[in-house]
N, C-alpha and C positions, 0 to 999 in steps of 0.2 A: 504494500500500500504506500501511496505517496502522501506524506504528511505535510510537506511544505513545498511550495513552488516559487522559485525566485523569478518573478516576472521580468526583472531587468535582464537576467541571464537569457531567458526565453526570447525576449525582444532583440537582444544583440545577436543571438544565434540566427533568428529570422532575418535580421538585417544583413548579416554576413552571407547567408545563403541567397537572399534576393540580389545582393550585389554581384555575387559570382554568376548566378543564373542570367542576370540581365546583360552582363558583359559577355558571357558565353553566347547569348542569343544575338549579339551583334555580328558574330562570325558564322554561326551555324547555318542560318537560312541562305546566306550568300553561297556557302559551300554546296548546299543541296541543289540550288537552281543553276548555279554557274557550271557545275559539273555536267549537267545535261546540255547546256548551251554549248560548251566546248565539244561535246559529242556531236551535236548537230553541225557545228562549224566544220569539224574534221570529216564528217560524213560527206558534206558538200565538196570538200577538197578531194577526197578519195574518188567520188563519183565524177567530178569534172576534171581533176588533175591540174587545176589552175593555181598558179603560185600565190595569187592574192588571197585565196582561201586558206592556204597554208600559213601565210604571214598572220592572217587574222586569227587563226586557230591558236598559234603559238603565243600571240599577244595575250589573248584572254586566258589561256592556260597558265601563263606566268602569274597573272593576277589571282587566278584560282589557287595556285600553289602557295602564294604569300598568305592568303586568307586561311587556307587549310591548316598551315603549320601553326599559326597563332591560335586558331580555334581549338586545336588539339590540346594545347597547354592549359587553356581555361577549363576544358572539359574534364581533364584528369583531376584538377583541384576540386571541381564540383562533386565528383564521385567520392573523393576522400572525405568530404564534409559529412556524408551520411554516417561515417564511423566516428568522427570527432565530435560534431555538434549534435548529432541525433542518434546517440548510441542506443537509447531505449527503443526507438523506432527500428533500428537495424536488428536489434535482438528479437523484437516481436514479429517482424515480417521478413526477416532475412531469407527464410526458405522460399518465399514467393518473389520478393523484390530482387533477390540476388540472381535468379535464373535469367531474366531478360538482360540484366547488366552483363552477365557472363557471356551470353550469346552475342550481345553487342560487341563485346571485346574481341570475340572470335572474328566477326565480320570486319571490325575496324583494323585489327592488327594482322589478319591473314589475308582476307579478300582484298581490302582496300590497299594495304601496304604493298602487297605483291604487285598488283597491277599499276599502282601509283608509280613505282620505280620504273616500270616499262614505259608508262605514259610520258614521263619526264626525261628519262635517260635512254630511251629506246629508239629515238629518231635516228634513222639511217643504220640501225643495228638489227632491227626486225623488219619484217615485211609490212607494207602499208595496211594490209588486212588485219594482221595481228595487233598492230599498234592501235588501229581503230577499235578493235575488240577490247583492248585493254582500257581505252578511254571510256567506252560504254560500261565496262565492269566497274570502273571507279565511280561512275555516276550511280549505277545501280547499288553498289556496295555502300556508298555514302548514305543513300536513302534507306537501305535496309538497316544500317546502323541506327538511324533515327527511329525506325520502326520499333525497335526493342526498347529504346528509352521512352518513347511515347506510349507503348503498351504498359510499361511500368507506371507511368504517370496516370494513364487511363484507369489502371486498377485502383490507384489511390482515390480516384474520383468515384469509382463504382466497384467496390470490392466483391468480386465473384470468384468462383472456382477455388474456394478455400474453406477450411474448417478451423475452428478454434480448439486448441489442445489445452484442456484445463490443468493438466499435470505440469506443463511447462510454461503456461500463460503465453503461448505463441500462436500466431496464425500460420497454418501450414497449407501448402498447395494440395488441392484435391482433384482439380481438373485443369490441365495445362491449356487445353483448347478453349475452355470457357473464358480464360484470361485473355488469350490471344485474339479471340473472335468476339470479345465483348463489343457491343455497338458503340459504347463510349470510347473504347480504345481505337476502334477502326475510324470513327469520325475524327478523333483527335489527330491520328496519324495523317489522314487525308487532308485535313484542314491545315495542319502545321506545315506539311511538305508543300502543299500547293501555294501557301502564302510565301514559302521560301522561293518557289519558282517565280512568283510575282516580284519579290524583292530583287532577285538576280536580274530579271528583265528590266526593272527600273535602273539597276546599276549600269547595265549596258546602255540604256537610254541616256543616263547622266553623263557617262564618259563620252559617248558618241556626240551628244549635244555640245559638249565642251569643244570637241574637235571641230564641229561645224561652225560654232561661234568664233573659233580662232582660225577658221578657213584652212584646216589641216586634215590630212588623211580622209578626204571627203568620201571617196569611193568605199573605203573600209568602213567608215561610220554609217553610210547608208545601208550597206549589206548587213551590218550588225543590227541596225534599227529594224530592218525588215524581219529578220529572224526573231529578234527579241520581242517585237510587237505582236507577232502571231502567237508566240509561246506565252507571252504575258496575258494576251486577251483570252486564250483558252484556259490558262491557269486561273484567271480572275473568275471565269464562270465556275470552275471547280471550287474555288474558295467560297463563292456564294452558295452553292449546293451543299457543301460540307458544313458551312456555317449554319445553314438552316437545320441540318441534321443534328448538329451539336446543340442547338437551342431546343430541339425536340427531345433529345436525350436528357438535357438538363431539366426540362419540365417534369420528366418522369423520375429521374434519379437525384436531382439536386434542385428541388423547387425553390429553395431559399435563394440560391444563386440567380435563378431566373427572375424572381421578384425583385432582387437587389439591382440587377442591371437594367430593369425597367422602372425602378422607383415605385413599384406597386405595393402600397401598404394595405389596402383593403381589396380582397378578392372580388372578382366580378365575372358575371356571365357576359360573354361578348366583350372581353377585356380589350382595351385599345393598345395599340403599339405606339410608343412615344417616338416621334420622328426627331424632335429636338425639344429641349426643355431646360429650365433653370430651377434647380431644387431649392426648397426653403431650408436654409442651413440650420434652423432651430428645430426641425421636425424630429419627434421621437414617437415610438409606437404608442398608440392609444392616447395621444395628447390632444386630439381634436383638431390639430392644425392641418392645413392643406399641405400636401407634399411638394407642390410646385408653385412657384411664383407665376410662371407662365409656361405653357407647354403646347406643342403641336402634336396632335395624335390622330390615328386612324382607327376608328371603331371596329372591333371584332378581329383585327389582324393579329393581335397577340394570341388570342384564343385559337385562331387558325394555325399559327406557327407552333403553338405549344401542344395542341391536342388534335390538330387537323380538322377542327370543327369551329366555325366562326362564332357560334352561340354558346360554346362550352364554358365551364367555370375554370378560371385560373386563380389559384389561391394566392393571397397577398402575404406580406410580411406578418401582419397581425394575425391572420388565420393560422400561419405556420408556428408562430410563437405561442399563441394562447388557445389554439384549437378552434374547430368549427364543427359542431355536432351535425349540422345539416348535411355537410359533405364528408362526414366521417374522417375528419382530420384531427389527429391527436396533437395536443399542445406540448411544448417543450417541458413545461413543469411536470406533466405526467411522465414524460420520457426520462426526466431526471430522477424521479422517484423509482422508476423501474430499473434505471441504470445503477443507482446506488444499491438497490436490492440485489442486482446481479453481482456487483462487486462484493457485497457482504456474503452472499451464498458461495461465491468462489473462494473466499477466505475460509469459510467454514468447511468447505470441501477439502481444501488442502490441509487444514488442521486435523480433520477426521482421518485423512490418509496417513498423516504422520503418526497418529495414535492407533492406526490399524483398525479403526472403527468402520468397517465396510458398509454397514447399514446406514449410518449417519452420512457417510460419504455419498452413497447413492441417492439419498434423499436430497442433500444439498445440491448435488449435480443436476438432479431433475428440476429443482426449483431454479437453478442457474440457467438451464436451457430455455426456460419459459421467457426469460428476460434478456438473454445474451445479445439480441439484436440492438439493444439500447445501451450496451456496455459503455460506450464513449460518453453518453450523456451523464453517467454517474460521476464524472469528474467536473461537471459544470455545477454552478451554485444558483444561477438564476436564468430565466428564459432568455433575457437579452444577450447573454453571453454567446448564444447561437446565431447572433445576427452579424453578418459581415459588414465592413465599412461601406455604407450605401453610396455616399457621394463619389468616392474614388471608383467604385465598381461601375456606377451609372455613367459617369463622364468618360471613363476609359472605354466602355462598351460603345458609346455613341460616337466617340472620336474614331474608334476602329472602323465602325460601319460607314461613317461619312467618308473616310479616306479610301476604304475598300470600294465604295461606289464611284469615287473619282478616278481610280487607276484605270479601269477598262476604257473610260472615255479618253484618257491620255493615250493609251495604246492604240485606240481606234484612230484618233487624229494623226498620230505619228505614222501609222500604217498607210492611211489614205494619202497623206501628203508625200510620203517617201515613194509610194508607188507611182505618184504623178511627177516625181522628181522636183518637188517644190519645197521640200522640208528645209533646205538650206536658206530659203528666202524668208521664212517665218521666224523672226528673231524672238518674238514673245513666246511662242510655243517651245522654242529651244531653251529659253530661260526656265520655263515650267519643267521641261524635261531634265534640265540640269539639277533642279531642286527635288525632283521626284524620288530619288534614292533616299534622301533624308526623310521625306514624308513616309516612305515605306518602312523605315526603321521605327518611326513613331507609331505607326499602325501595328507593327509586330510587337513592340514592347507593351502597347496598350492591350493587345490581345492576351498576352500572358498575365497582365495584371487582372484582367477579367477572370481568367481561368483559375488563378491561384489565390488572389485576394477574395474573389467571389465565393470561394468554398470555405473560408475561415469560419469557425475556429478549428477546422478538421485537417489533420494530416492524412488520415484515412477516413473517408466519409462516414460519419455517425459512430465510428468505432474507436478512434484514437485522436484525441485533441492534440494540437501542437504543443500545449503546455506539458503534456505527459510524454511526448516523444523525445524530449530534450535529453541532453547529456549531463554528466556530473562535473564537467569542466567548469571552473569558476569564471565569473563574469569578466574579470580583468584579462584573463587569457584570451577570451573571445574578442574583447575589445582590441587587444593588441594585434591579433591576427586579422581582424576586420580592416584596420588601417594599413597593415602590411599588404594585404591583398588589394586594397584600394590603390595604393601606390604602384604595386606590381602590375595590376591590370591596366592602369592608366598609362604606364610606360609602354606596355605591350601595344595598347591601342595607338599611342602616338607613333610608335615604331612602325606599325602596320600602315598608318596613314602616310607617313613620310616615304616609306618604301613604295607604296602604291602610287603616290603622286610622282615620285621619281620615274617609275616605270611608265606611267601614263604620259608624262611629259616627253619621255623618250619616244613613245609611240611604236607602232609596228614597223618593220622594215618594208620599205616600198618595193613592189615587184619590179 
């Protein structure tokens, strides 16, 4: 049993993990998308045999390599933090969470590393066909590596395929395929990777727009824009579809997250979707205040997205916190009671086992099983502790959606004007294109804030709060490593930017 929780320690551990994850996500999506773009460019070179496609391929491949190397460094540190800052979490779910991470390591260090070497050092040493095959395998391997990480994250959002072992107080894998094929895990993988494809396409647009603004490497820039615009446009469609599926999954598995990113305090039939709004900063559950100062909404659309029925009921924050008998929704207070009862019966079961009292042990275990689904709520003290930060979740979600709606329009305009050979004359659009990569990063970071902040206070949804998942390392040590990582990651980011800019300024070799 946990008698005392140092919230300062928990918050510093959360801050350190958030810092590492957000820096890591600066590099990962570009790797996911740029690997495929390099494969597309090299395919055109092999099919046509034209030197300009070779120069173009090697240019983008060099930028990919720089980003890939620094992304690996931040990813390794991120995985180690599970053992340092979240040792209780690692102990309780290591049997489940460790499997996808181990498989990811195999893909990253065997599949990717092997073909990565051929892709960068195999020019003129292997045949064109095998070199192209290696490039495609790097692209596929990079995204398969992301699959296992996102499967692990999806399991935390929707814990399936596992059983709780009362003797060890650990969650153990019961069905591997339930974990891999969980709708939450599948939609998270598809949404995250497709957003990476969009970001990489925006990166190509940014660099190419800069070349056109400077009147340099125009042929190369136009070819790059054509491929990136098509890839980005198709990927944007996939982002929209998978985002819709993610919202639908959240409605069923994480209804509090859905209510938070829509600012929905009171459940409604035919619930509206908020297009844009300004939250009332003073709003608290059941205080009678209106949640919005001003809002633009579309009636029934949230119900349609959440339940595939425009007139259906979508529970709000107050329904989920305090219950709604009409729609058979249990409040958090009742869940806390049942969770504490589960914790108490688990302690009695282990005591009876130590005393070799089999009858008492079986009785306590039977009572524990009745309430084990509410185990995590037993560590909460009041209903509002189950409420995530609504303003941060709401604004992050709507910023992500707004930018996600803008990007396909940018790709479409670039595609049309480049096809007409007019893109170099539209300076304003080139300026937008130059800024688009930075907007893409904002959208990506906002998306992860929605995913992770929106599910607070849970490390594992409904089963393990963040406060219980923490380590026994003292706060001072975590603070010291936080600032150490802040300096280290900032140096790595500056190094990447400087190396990237030097390579971009150099440009591809002219045919």
